[in-house]
N, CA, C and O atoms as a GROMACS GRO file, in nm:
protein
  588
    1MET      N    1  13.053   4.293   4.519
    1MET     CA    2  13.045   4.427   4.556
    1MET      C    3  12.901   4.462   4.623
    1MET      O    4  12.887   4.546   4.712
    2VAL      N    5  12.809   4.392   4.572
    2VAL     CA    6  12.645   4.413   4.559
    2VAL      C    7  12.648   4.364   4.730
    2VAL      O    8  12.636   4.451   4.816
    3LYS      N    9  12.660   4.248   4.760
    3LYS     CA   10  12.658   4.185   4.885
    3LYS      C   11  12.720   4.291   4.992
    3LYS      O   12  12.658   4.305   5.098
    4ILE      N   13  12.844   4.370   4.967
    4ILE     CA   14  12.908   4.438   5.055
    4ILE      C   15  12.820   4.558   5.078
    4ILE      O   16  12.807   4.603   5.193
    5VAL      N   17  12.759   4.614   4.974
    5VAL     CA   18  12.678   4.737   5.012
    5VAL      C   19  12.558   4.699   5.094
    5VAL      O   20  12.518   4.754   5.197
    6PHE      N   21  12.502   4.588   5.026
    6PHE     CA   22  12.368   4.534   5.115
    6PHE      C   23  12.391   4.517   5.249
    6PHE      O   24  12.303   4.548   5.329
    7PHE      N   25  12.527   4.458   5.297
    7PHE     CA   26  12.555   4.422   5.424
    7PHE      C   27  12.556   4.569   5.515
    7PHE      O   28  12.482   4.593   5.610
    8PHE      N   29  12.651   4.649   5.463
    8PHE     CA   30  12.652   4.783   5.520
    8PHE      C   31  12.520   4.846   5.542
    8PHE      O   32  12.495   4.890   5.654
    9ILE      N   33  12.424   4.855   5.437
    9ILE     CA   34  12.316   4.925   5.473
    9ILE      C   35  12.234   4.837   5.583
    9ILE      O   36  12.183   4.897   5.677
   10PHE      N   37  12.224   4.728   5.576
   10PHE     CA   38  12.175   4.642   5.665
   10PHE      C   39  12.232   4.664   5.817
   10PHE      O   40  12.160   4.663   5.916
   11TYR      N   41  12.377   4.683   5.818
   11TYR     CA   42  12.422   4.710   5.942
   11TYR      C   43  12.365   4.873   5.987
   11TYR      O   44  12.298   4.892   6.088
   12LEU      N   45  12.392   4.943   5.923
   12LEU     CA   46  12.348   5.060   5.949
   12LEU      C   47  12.186   5.094   5.982
   12LEU      O   48  12.168   5.165   6.081
   13VAL      N   49  12.096   5.060   5.924
   13VAL     CA   50  11.945   5.041   5.967
   13VAL      C   51  11.944   4.992   6.105
   13VAL      O   52  11.896   5.061   6.195
   14PHE      N   53  12.008   4.845   6.130
   14PHE     CA   54  11.983   4.784   6.265
   14PHE      C   55  12.061   4.858   6.382
   14PHE      O   56  12.020   4.850   6.497
   15SER      N   57  12.164   4.923   6.352
   15SER     CA   58  12.255   5.005   6.474
   15SER      C   59  12.169   5.140   6.485
   15SER      O   60  12.159   5.193   6.596
   16PHE      N   61  12.118   5.186   6.394
   16PHE     CA   62  12.046   5.326   6.443
   16PHE      C   63  11.913   5.295   6.534
   16PHE      O   64  11.876   5.359   6.632
   17SER      N   65  11.853   5.182   6.475
   17SER     CA   66  11.714   5.150   6.533
   17SER      C   67  11.757   5.069   6.673
   17SER      O   68  11.666   5.038   6.749
   18ASN      N   69  11.846   5.047   6.697
   18ASN     CA   70  11.880   4.987   6.833
   18ASN      C   71  11.926   5.114   6.946
   18ASN      O   72  11.917   5.108   7.069
   19ALA      N   73  11.967   5.208   6.875
   19ALA     CA   74  12.031   5.355   6.948
   19ALA      C   75  11.908   5.421   7.030
   19ALA      O   76  11.931   5.492   7.127
   20GLU      N   77  11.790   5.397   6.990
   20GLU     CA   78  11.711   5.467   7.055
   20GLU      C   79  11.574   5.366   7.102
   20GLU      O   80  11.456   5.401   7.099
   21SER      N   81  11.626   5.237   7.145
   21SER     CA   82  11.542   5.135   7.197
   21SER      C   83  11.500   5.144   7.349
   21SER      O   84  11.424   5.067   7.407
   22GLU      N   85  11.566   5.253   7.403
   22GLU     CA   86  11.563   5.267   7.562
   22GLU      C   87  11.538   5.427   7.530
   22GLU      O   88  11.613   5.497   7.463
   23TYR      N   89  11.408   5.471   7.596
   23TYR     CA   90  11.407   5.631   7.606
   23TYR      C   91  11.299   5.667   7.712
   23TYR      O   92  11.212   5.581   7.726
   24TYR      N   93  11.288   5.769   7.783
   24TYR     CA   94  11.196   5.825   7.881
   24TYR      C   95  11.077   5.884   7.847
   24TYR      O   96  11.082   5.972   7.760
   25LEU      N   97  10.964   5.854   7.899
   25LEU     CA   98  10.864   5.918   7.890
   25LEU      C   99  10.788   5.946   8.031
   25LEU      O  100  10.825   5.884   8.130
   26THR      N  101  10.688   6.034   8.041
   26THR     CA  102  10.617   6.063   8.157
   26THR      C  103  10.465   6.005   8.165
   26THR      O  104  10.396   5.974   8.067
   27LEU      N  105  10.429   5.997   8.294
   27LEU     CA  106  10.287   5.968   8.324
   27LEU      C  107  10.201   6.079   8.292
   27LEU      O  108  10.219   6.188   8.346
   28ARG      N  109  10.097   6.056   8.198
   28ARG     CA  110  10.001   6.164   8.172
   28ARG      C  111   9.893   6.232   8.254
   28ARG      O  112   9.845   6.344   8.235
   29SER      N  113   9.856   6.127   8.365
   29SER     CA  114   9.764   6.166   8.444
   29SER      C  115   9.796   6.129   8.578
   29SER      O  116   9.897   6.062   8.601
   30ASP      N  117   9.710   6.171   8.679
   30ASP     CA  118   9.727   6.129   8.824
   30ASP      C  119   9.686   5.976   8.854
   30ASP      O  120   9.706   5.929   8.966
   31LYS      N  121   9.637   5.911   8.765
   31LYS     CA  122   9.594   5.764   8.798
   31LYS      C  123   9.619   5.698   8.655
   31LYS      O  124   9.545   5.711   8.558
   32VAL      N  125   9.744   5.619   8.662
   32VAL     CA  126   9.772   5.525   8.544
   32VAL      C  127   9.784   5.370   8.613
   32VAL      O  128   9.852   5.347   8.713
   33ASN      N  129   9.718   5.288   8.551
   33ASN     CA  130   9.743   5.166   8.537
   33ASN      C  131   9.897   5.083   8.487
   33ASN      O  132   9.954   5.116   8.383
   34LEU      N  133   9.934   5.009   8.551
   34LEU     CA  134  10.057   4.960   8.532
   34LEU      C  135  10.033   4.797   8.514
   34LEU      O  136  10.074   4.734   8.611
   35ARG      N  137   9.979   4.721   8.415
   35ARG     CA  138   9.945   4.596   8.392
   35ARG      C  139  10.051   4.470   8.373
   35ARG      O  140  10.171   4.492   8.353
   36GLN      N  141  10.003   4.353   8.381
   36GLN     CA  142  10.097   4.268   8.395
   36GLN      C  143  10.139   4.217   8.254
   36GLN      O  144  10.240   4.147   8.247
   37GLY      N  145  10.076   4.245   8.153
   37GLY     CA  146  10.074   4.216   7.995
   37GLY      C  147  10.058   4.329   7.915
   37GLY      O  148  10.032   4.435   7.971
   38PRO      N  149  10.070   4.324   7.798
   38PRO     CA  150  10.018   4.434   7.699
   38PRO      C  151   9.868   4.424   7.625
   38PRO      O  152   9.846   4.415   7.504
   39SER      N  153   9.793   4.429   7.714
   39SER     CA  154   9.671   4.437   7.672
   39SER      C  155   9.561   4.482   7.807
   39SER      O  156   9.599   4.472   7.924
   40MET      N  157   9.454   4.519   7.778
   40MET     CA  158   9.356   4.559   7.875
   40MET      C  159   9.291   4.437   7.955
   40MET      O  160   9.223   4.459   8.055
   41GLU      N  161   9.313   4.313   7.910
   41GLU     CA  162   9.257   4.220   7.991
   41GLU      C  163   9.349   4.155   8.083
   41GLU      O  164   9.317   4.077   8.172
   42HIS      N  165   9.497   4.203   8.047
   42HIS     CA  166   9.584   4.172   8.174
   42HIS      C  167   9.564   4.226   8.296
   42HIS      O  168   9.549   4.348   8.282
   43PRO      N  169   9.556   4.185   8.434
   43PRO     CA  170   9.550   4.224   8.555
   43PRO      C  171   9.651   4.347   8.585
   43PRO      O  172   9.767   4.351   8.544
   44VAL      N  173   9.593   4.439   8.655
   44VAL     CA  174   9.668   4.562   8.705
   44VAL      C  175   9.751   4.509   8.823
   44VAL      O  176   9.710   4.450   8.923
   45LYS      N  177   9.879   4.544   8.789
   45LYS     CA  178   9.993   4.542   8.910
   45LYS      C  179   9.997   4.622   9.010
   45LYS      O  180  10.014   4.588   9.127
   46LEU      N  181   9.979   4.746   8.963
   46LEU     CA  182   9.986   4.888   9.084
   46LEU      C  183   9.933   4.966   8.986
   46LEU      O  184   9.927   4.945   8.864
   47VAL      N  185   9.885   5.081   9.069
   47VAL     CA  186   9.836   5.218   9.031
   47VAL      C  187   9.936   5.328   9.039
   47VAL      O  188  10.003   5.330   9.142
   48TYR      N  189   9.957   5.420   8.947
   48TYR     CA  190  10.052   5.511   8.973
   48TYR      C  191   9.980   5.647   9.003
   48TYR      O  192   9.909   5.700   8.917
   49LYS      N  193   9.997   5.694   9.107
   49LYS     CA  194   9.912   5.849   9.146
   49LYS      C  195  10.001   5.982   9.124
   49LYS      O  196   9.974   6.088   9.181
   50LYS      N  197  10.092   5.967   9.049
   50LYS     CA  198  10.197   6.078   9.028
   50LYS      C  199  10.188   6.129   8.884
   50LYS      O  200  10.225   6.050   8.797
   51LYS      N  201  10.150   6.233   8.850
   51LYS     CA  202  10.150   6.319   8.708
   51LYS      C  203  10.279   6.310   8.676
   51LYS      O  204  10.352   6.316   8.775
   52LEU      N  205  10.336   6.297   8.570
   52LEU     CA  206  10.464   6.352   8.495
   52LEU      C  207  10.562   6.280   8.582
   52LEU      O  208  10.658   6.344   8.626
   53LEU      N  209  10.547   6.134   8.615
   53LEU     CA  210  10.648   6.062   8.698
   53LEU      C  211  10.719   6.013   8.564
   53LEU      O  212  10.652   5.975   8.468
   54PRO      N  213  10.882   6.018   8.562
   54PRO     CA  214  10.949   5.970   8.430
   54PRO      C  215  10.960   5.843   8.436
   54PRO      O  216  11.005   5.792   8.538
   55VAL      N  217  10.924   5.768   8.332
   55VAL     CA  218  10.934   5.601   8.332
   55VAL      C  219  11.019   5.564   8.222
   55VAL      O  220  11.010   5.628   8.118
   56LEU      N  221  11.113   5.457   8.233
   56LEU     CA  222  11.206   5.417   8.116
   56LEU      C  223  11.115   5.342   8.012
   56LEU      O  224  11.060   5.243   8.060
   57ILE      N  225  11.088   5.367   7.888
   57ILE     CA  226  11.037   5.264   7.808
   57ILE      C  227  11.137   5.150   7.750
   57ILE      O  228  11.247   5.174   7.700
   58ILE      N  229  11.087   5.036   7.764
   58ILE     CA  230  11.207   4.910   7.721
   58ILE      C  231  11.166   4.832   7.652
   58ILE      O  232  11.225   4.725   7.638
   59ASP      N  233  11.054   4.861   7.587
   59ASP     CA  234  10.955   4.748   7.505
   59ASP      C  235  10.846   4.776   7.444
   59ASP      O  236  10.771   4.841   7.515
   60LYS      N  237  10.803   4.753   7.334
   60LYS     CA  238  10.676   4.811   7.288
   60LYS      C  239  10.600   4.685   7.195
   60LYS      O  240  10.648   4.614   7.107
   61SER      N  241  10.457   4.691   7.255
   61SER     CA  242  10.370   4.594   7.161
   61SER      C  243  10.243   4.649   7.130
   61SER      O  244  10.152   4.658   7.212
   62TYR      N  245  10.237   4.687   7.008
   62TYR     CA  246  10.125   4.746   6.957
   62TYR      C  247  10.086   4.885   7.028
   62TYR      O  248  10.156   4.982   6.998
   63ASN      N  249   9.991   4.904   7.113
   63ASN     CA  250   9.954   5.024   7.182
   63ASN      C  251   9.994   5.032   7.323
   63ASN      O  252   9.940   5.118   7.392
   64PHE      N  253  10.079   4.955   7.375
   64PHE     CA  254  10.137   4.921   7.480
   64PHE      C  255  10.309   4.954   7.501
   64PHE      O  256  10.385   4.921   7.411
   65ARG      N  257  10.353   5.009   7.602
   65ARG     CA  258  10.469   5.030   7.616
   65ARG      C  259  10.514   4.944   7.744
   65ARG      O  260  10.428   4.943   7.832
   66LYS      N  261  10.644   4.865   7.776
   66LYS     CA  262  10.656   4.828   7.892
   66LYS      C  263  10.758   4.913   7.951
   66LYS      O  264  10.860   4.956   7.896
   67ILE      N  265  10.726   4.929   8.045
   67ILE     CA  266  10.827   5.050   8.129
   67ILE      C  267  10.904   5.002   8.259
   67ILE      O  268  10.883   4.900   8.324
   68LEU      N  269  10.986   5.085   8.276
   68LEU     CA  270  11.058   5.032   8.419
   68LEU      C  271  11.059   5.172   8.505
   68LEU      O  272  11.102   5.272   8.448
   69ASP      N  273  11.014   5.182   8.635
   69ASP     CA  274  11.009   5.313   8.691
   69ASP      C  275  11.144   5.301   8.780
   69ASP      O  276  11.228   5.212   8.769
   70HIS      N  277  11.147   5.417   8.875
   70HIS     CA  278  11.284   5.482   8.951
   70HIS      C  279  11.295   5.341   9.057
   70HIS      O  280  11.403   5.295   9.093
   71GLU      N  281  11.172   5.289   9.094
   71GLU     CA  282  11.190   5.160   9.213
   71GLU      C  283  11.203   5.061   9.128
   71GLU      O  284  11.131   4.976   9.181
   72ASN      N  285  11.242   5.016   9.039
   72ASN     CA  286  11.236   4.882   8.932
   72ASN      C  287  11.127   4.820   8.933
   72ASN      O  288  11.126   4.698   8.950
   73ASN      N  289  11.004   4.895   8.916
   73ASN     CA  290  10.902   4.814   8.892
   73ASN      C  291  10.861   4.817   8.752
   73ASN      O  292  10.848   4.925   8.694
   74SER      N  293  10.841   4.703   8.691
   74SER     CA  294  10.801   4.680   8.532
   74SER      C  295  10.675   4.644   8.517
   74SER      O  296  10.615   4.576   8.600
   75GLY      N  297  10.616   4.693   8.393
   75GLY     CA  298  10.516   4.622   8.350
   75GLY      C  299  10.460   4.706   8.225
   75GLY      O  300  10.546   4.781   8.179
   76TRP      N  301  10.315   4.710   8.148
   76TRP     CA  302  10.301   4.755   8.074
   76TRP      C  303  10.179   4.863   8.084
   76TRP      O  304  10.073   4.849   8.145
   77ILE      N  305  10.221   4.973   8.008
   77ILE     CA  306  10.091   5.073   8.014
   77ILE      C  307  10.066   5.143   7.869
   77ILE      O  308  10.152   5.168   7.784
   78HIS      N  309   9.928   5.166   7.864
   78HIS     CA  310   9.907   5.199   7.738
   78HIS      C  311   9.934   5.340   7.700
   78HIS      O  312   9.924   5.436   7.776
   79ILE      N  313   9.977   5.346   7.554
   79ILE     CA  314  10.034   5.464   7.492
   79ILE      C  315   9.953   5.596   7.558
   79ILE      O  316  10.011   5.692   7.609
   80SER      N  317   9.833   5.585   7.550
   80SER     CA  318   9.764   5.734   7.590
   80SER      C  319   9.797   5.766   7.726
   80SER      O  320   9.788   5.883   7.764
   81GLN      N  321   9.832   5.680   7.799
   81GLN     CA  322   9.864   5.724   7.948
   81GLN      C  323  10.010   5.775   7.940
   81GLN      O  324  10.065   5.794   8.048
   82LEU      N  325  10.075   5.799   7.837
   82LEU     CA  326  10.215   5.839   7.840
   82LEU      C  327  10.206   5.979   7.780
   82LEU      O  328  10.118   6.008   7.700
   83SER      N  329  10.305   6.070   7.823
   83SER     CA  330  10.346   6.183   7.764
   83SER      C  331  10.481   6.217   7.758
   83SER      O  332  10.568   6.168   7.830
   84LYS      N  333  10.503   6.324   7.648
   84LYS     CA  334  10.651   6.380   7.615
   84LYS      C  335  10.685   6.495   7.697
   84LYS      O  336  10.781   6.567   7.668
   85LYS      N  337  10.620   6.513   7.787
   85LYS     CA  338  10.652   6.634   7.877
   85LYS      C  339  10.789   6.596   7.944
   85LYS      O  340  10.820   6.479   7.970
   86LYS      N  341  10.866   6.701   7.969
   86LYS     CA  342  10.983   6.686   8.049
   86LYS      C  343  10.992   6.677   8.177
   86LYS      O  344  10.956   6.774   8.244
   87ALA      N  345  11.043   6.559   8.243
   87ALA     CA  346  11.031   6.597   8.403
   87ALA      C  347  11.149   6.487   8.425
   87ALA      O  348  11.187   6.406   8.340
   88ALA      N  349  11.203   6.502   8.573
   88ALA     CA  350  11.333   6.401   8.607
   88ALA      C  351  11.306   6.410   8.762
   88ALA      O  352  11.253   6.503   8.823
   89ILE      N  353  11.359   6.283   8.815
   89ILE     CA  354  11.370   6.278   8.948
   89ILE      C  355  11.534   6.280   8.991
   89ILE      O  356  11.630   6.236   8.928
   90ASN      N  357  11.529   6.348   9.125
   90ASN     CA  358  11.650   6.370   9.170
   90ASN      C  359  11.713   6.256   9.220
   90ASN      O  360  11.642   6.178   9.284
   91LYS      N  361  11.818   6.232   9.207
   91LYS     CA  362  11.877   6.071   9.226
   91LYS      C  363  12.001   6.080   9.340
   91LYS      O  364  12.065   5.979   9.372
   92THR      N  365  12.021   6.183   9.383
   92THR     CA  366  12.125   6.200   9.468
   92THR      C  367  12.061   6.271   9.612
   92THR      O  368  11.959   6.340   9.603
   93GLU      N  369  12.110   6.256   9.711
   93GLU     CA  370  12.085   6.298   9.844
   93GLU      C  371  12.156   6.440   9.870
   93GLU      O  372  12.276   6.452   9.846
   94GLY      N  373  12.076   6.552   9.921
   94GLY     CA  374  12.157   6.666   9.904
   94GLY      C  375  12.187   6.748   9.805
   94GLY      O  376  12.274   6.833   9.824
   95THR      N  377  12.130   6.739   9.696
   95THR     CA  378  12.147   6.812   9.577
   95THR      C  379  12.104   6.964   9.598
   95THR      O  380  11.990   6.988   9.639
   96ILE      N  381  12.177   7.047   9.575
   96ILE     CA  382  12.178   7.205   9.575
   96ILE      C  383  12.131   7.260   9.467
   96ILE      O  384  12.206   7.259   9.369
   97LEU      N  385  12.012   7.314   9.457
   97LEU     CA  386  11.946   7.399   9.364
   97LEU      C  387  12.000   7.544   9.366
   97LEU      O  388  11.985   7.615   9.466
   98PHE      N  389  12.061   7.583   9.258
   98PHE     CA  390  12.099   7.703   9.240
   98PHE      C  391  12.032   7.827   9.155
   98PHE      O  392  11.974   7.789   9.053
   99LYS      N  393  12.030   7.955   9.177
   99LYS     CA  394  11.965   8.051   9.116
   99LYS      C  395  12.029   8.050   8.973
   99LYS      O  396  11.948   8.070   8.883
  100LYS      N  397  12.139   8.034   8.942
  100LYS     CA  398  12.198   8.023   8.803
  100LYS      C  399  12.275   7.897   8.762
  100LYS      O  400  12.310   7.815   8.847
  101PRO      N  401  12.300   7.883   8.640
  101PRO     CA  402  12.385   7.746   8.607
  101PRO      C  403  12.560   7.760   8.657
  101PRO      O  404  12.650   7.734   8.577
  102SER      N  405  12.582   7.799   8.780
  102SER     CA  406  12.681   7.776   8.840
  102SER      C  407  12.728   7.735   8.978
  102SER      O  408  12.663   7.802   9.058
  103GLU      N  409  12.802   7.666   9.032
  103GLU     CA  410  12.825   7.656   9.143
  103GLU      C  411  12.848   7.748   9.246
  103GLU      O  412  12.832   7.732   9.367
  104PHE      N  413  12.897   7.874   9.166
  104PHE     CA  414  12.927   8.007   9.228
  104PHE      C  415  12.814   8.104   9.278
  104PHE      O  416  12.834   8.200   9.352
  105SER      N  417  12.674   8.061   9.220
  105SER     CA  418  12.555   8.130   9.220
  105SER      C  419  12.512   8.120   9.362
  105SER      O  420  12.578   8.051   9.439
  106LYS      N  421  12.403   8.185   9.403
  106LYS     CA  422  12.312   8.176   9.519
  106LYS      C  423  12.246   8.039   9.528
  106LYS      O  424  12.176   8.006   9.432
  107PRO      N  425  12.258   7.958   9.626
  107PRO     CA  426  12.197   7.846   9.639
  107PRO      C  427  12.060   7.854   9.682
  107PRO      O  428  12.054   7.929   9.780
  108LEU      N  429  11.948   7.809   9.648
  108LEU     CA  430  11.812   7.833   9.665
  108LEU      C  431  11.756   7.744   9.788
  108LEU      O  432  11.689   7.792   9.879
  109ALA      N  433  11.798   7.594   9.776
  109ALA     CA  434  11.733   7.475   9.838
  109ALA      C  435  11.842   7.353   9.836
  109ALA      O  436  11.943   7.351   9.766
  110THR      N  437  11.802   7.258   9.921
  110THR     CA  438  11.872   7.142   9.897
  110THR      C  439  11.782   7.045   9.877
  110THR      O  440  11.690   7.038   9.960
  111LEU      N  441  11.784   6.965   9.784
  111LEU     CA  442  11.668   6.890   9.755
  111LEU      C  443  11.697   6.705   9.813
  111LEU      O  444  11.809   6.655   9.815
  112GLU      N  445  11.590   6.643   9.847
  112GLU     CA  446  11.622   6.536   9.902
  112GLU      C  447  11.636   6.421   9.756
  112GLU      O  448  11.625   6.448   9.636
  113MET      N  449  11.663   6.296   9.817
  113MET     CA  450  11.676   6.202   9.695
  113MET      C  451  11.516   6.164   9.674
  113MET      O  452  11.443   6.133   9.769
  114GLY      N  453  11.472   6.169   9.534
  114GLY     CA  454  11.346   6.078   9.481
  114GLY      C  455  11.269   6.224   9.476
  114GLY      O  456  11.152   6.211   9.438
  115ARG      N  457  11.305   6.354   9.503
  115ARG     CA  458  11.216   6.482   9.459
  115ARG      C  459  11.191   6.489   9.313
  115ARG      O  460  11.296   6.494   9.248
  116LEU      N  461  11.055   6.489   9.227
  116LEU     CA  462  11.019   6.494   9.120
  116LEU      C  463  11.054   6.662   9.069
  116LEU      O  464  11.042   6.760   9.144
  117CYS      N  465  11.090   6.667   8.951
  117CYS     CA  466  11.152   6.793   8.904
  117CYS      C  467  11.084   6.818   8.760
  117CYS      O  468  11.101   6.742   8.664
  118LEU      N  469  11.002   6.936   8.757
  118LEU     CA  470  10.959   6.938   8.595
  118LEU      C  471  11.094   7.015   8.532
  118LEU      O  472  11.156   7.096   8.601
  119VAL      N  473  11.129   6.986   8.413
  119VAL     CA  474  11.266   7.019   8.368
  119VAL      C  475  11.208   7.121   8.250
  119VAL      O  476  11.129   7.086   8.161
  120LYS      N  477  11.263   7.255   8.268
  120LYS     CA  478  11.219   7.355   8.167
  120LYS      C  479  11.316   7.336   8.074
  120LYS      O  480  11.266   7.298   7.968
  121ARG      N  481  11.452   7.349   8.070
  121ARG     CA  482  11.543   7.354   7.994
  121ARG      C  483  11.668   7.306   8.036
  121ARG      O  484  11.704   7.306   8.154
  122CYS      N  485  11.751   7.256   7.921
  122CYS     CA  486  11.884   7.212   7.976
  122CYS      C  487  11.998   7.283   7.885
  122CYS      O  488  11.967   7.315   7.770
  123LYS      N  489  12.122   7.307   7.929
  123LYS     CA  490  12.237   7.383   7.869
  123LYS      C  491  12.372   7.313   7.916
  123LYS      O  492  12.384   7.268   8.030
  124ASN      N  493  12.440   7.309   7.853
  124ASN     CA  494  12.560   7.228   7.904
  124ASN      C  495  12.556   7.111   7.993
  124ASN      O  496  12.507   7.007   7.950
  125ASP      N  497  12.606   7.118   8.123
  125ASP     CA  498  12.583   7.014   8.226
  125ASP      C  499  12.468   7.051   8.335
  125ASP      O  500  12.453   6.991   8.442
  126TRP      N  501  12.388   7.162   8.290
  126TRP     CA  502  12.288   7.200   8.391
  126TRP      C  503  12.141   7.213   8.342
  126TRP      O  504  12.125   7.264   8.232
  127CYS      N  505  12.035   7.174   8.409
  127CYS     CA  506  11.915   7.185   8.385
  127CYS      C  507  11.825   7.296   8.473
  127CYS      O  508  11.844   7.296   8.595
  128LYS      N  509  11.747   7.372   8.430
  128LYS     CA  510  11.666   7.454   8.498
  128LYS      C  511  11.554   7.375   8.523
  128LYS      O  512  11.494   7.324   8.428
  129ILE      N  513  11.516   7.356   8.645
  129ILE     CA  514  11.406   7.279   8.722
  129ILE      C  515  11.302   7.366   8.765
  129ILE      O  516  11.333   7.484   8.785
  130LYS      N  517  11.172   7.327   8.784
  130LYS     CA  518  11.094   7.338   8.891
  130LYS      C  519  11.020   7.255   8.951
  130LYS      O  520  10.941   7.174   8.902
  131THR      N  521  11.056   7.283   9.103
  131THR     CA  522  10.993   7.168   9.204
  131THR      C  523  10.957   7.243   9.311
  131THR      O  524  11.034   7.315   9.374
  132GLY      N  525  10.794   7.221   9.342
  132GLY     CA  526  10.740   7.292   9.447
  132GLY      C  527  10.736   7.445   9.431
  132GLY      O  528  10.695   7.492   9.325
  133ASN      N  529  10.778   7.525   9.529
  133ASN     CA  530  10.793   7.691   9.517
  133ASN      C  531  10.920   7.716   9.460
  133ASN      O  532  10.939   7.835   9.438
  134TYR      N  533  11.022   7.634   9.425
  134TYR     CA  534  11.144   7.686   9.363
  134TYR      C  535  11.171   7.653   9.229
  134TYR      O  536  11.119   7.561   9.166
  135VAL      N  537  11.255   7.731   9.191
  135VAL     CA  538  11.282   7.766   9.035
  135VAL      C  539  11.425   7.775   9.016
  135VAL      O  540  11.476   7.885   9.037
  136GLY      N  541  11.503   7.674   8.978
  136GLY     CA  542  11.656   7.681   9.001
  136GLY      C  543  11.731   7.586   8.919
  136GLY      O  544  11.664   7.517   8.842
  137TRP      N  545  11.850   7.570   8.920
  137TRP     CA  546  11.941   7.531   8.817
  137TRP      C  547  12.019   7.392   8.917
  137TRP      O  548  12.086   7.406   9.019
  138LEU      N  549  11.990   7.282   8.857
  138LEU     CA  550  12.065   7.156   8.906
  138LEU      C  551  12.159   7.105   8.814
  138LEU      O  552  12.125   7.117   8.696
  139LYS      N  553  12.284   7.044   8.839
  139LYS     CA  554  12.362   6.965   8.794
  139LYS      C  555  12.301   6.843   8.690
  139LYS      O  556  12.243   6.752   8.751
  140MET      N  557  12.306   6.831   8.556
  140MET     CA  558  12.229   6.719   8.485
  140MET      C  559  12.272   6.598   8.557
  140MET      O  560  12.181   6.516   8.570
  141LYS      N  561  12.395   6.563   8.611
  141LYS     CA  562  12.416   6.433   8.656
  141LYS      C  563  12.346   6.408   8.773
  141LYS      O  564  12.341   6.289   8.803
  142SER      N  565  12.286   6.490   8.855
  142SER     CA  566  12.198   6.438   8.949
  142SER      C  567  12.043   6.407   8.934
  142SER      O  568  11.967   6.388   9.029
  143LEU      N  569  12.003   6.405   8.781
  143LEU     CA  570  11.877   6.380   8.787
  143LEU      C  571  11.880   6.231   8.665
  143LEU      O  572  11.961   6.192   8.581
  144THR      N  573  11.774   6.193   8.704
  144THR     CA  574  11.722   6.079   8.583
  144THR      C  575  11.570   6.114   8.546
  144THR      O  576  11.480   6.151   8.622
  145GLY      N  577  11.567   6.095   8.418
  145GLY     CA  578  11.433   6.099   8.333
  145GLY      C  579  11.458   6.150   8.214
  145GLY      O  580  11.568   6.146   8.158
  146ARG      N  581  11.323   6.218   8.155
  146ARG     CA  582  11.301   6.265   8.045
  146ARG      C  583  11.376   6.432   8.040
  146ARG      O  584  11.306   6.525   8.080
  147LEU      N  585  11.494   6.456   7.998
  147LEU     CA  586  11.547   6.595   8.004
  147LEU      C  587  11.558   6.672   7.880
  147LEU      O  588  11.601   6.787   7.881
   0.00000   0.00000   0.00000
């Protein structure tokens, strides 16, 4: 009986820890180095120049996080260069930004694919976003990133 309880607890611990294994964060500043490995001694692969760009965290090593960006670039970023602010990228061409969270409300703009959006809040299947001079609502399925 003790073995069964131990196995059940062991299963619960590892099933919940794997549930949060991949998550989104955003870049903290306008200049962030993506490195080939998880230390400052590793060479820089590329430099991001877009604040709040959402990146998928796929692994961690001490103070570094391995990321995957929207163009499938991967590498390591120091945790101090990452933020929990909410931002997403429009992943579909011709997405319509609406004034209210309804397809029957006034359309405000059409967004091109790859447009960075600051996420204000989400409810049901809609997210209120800010992009450029526009503030409005998008369908959640057209966004990828930290919602």
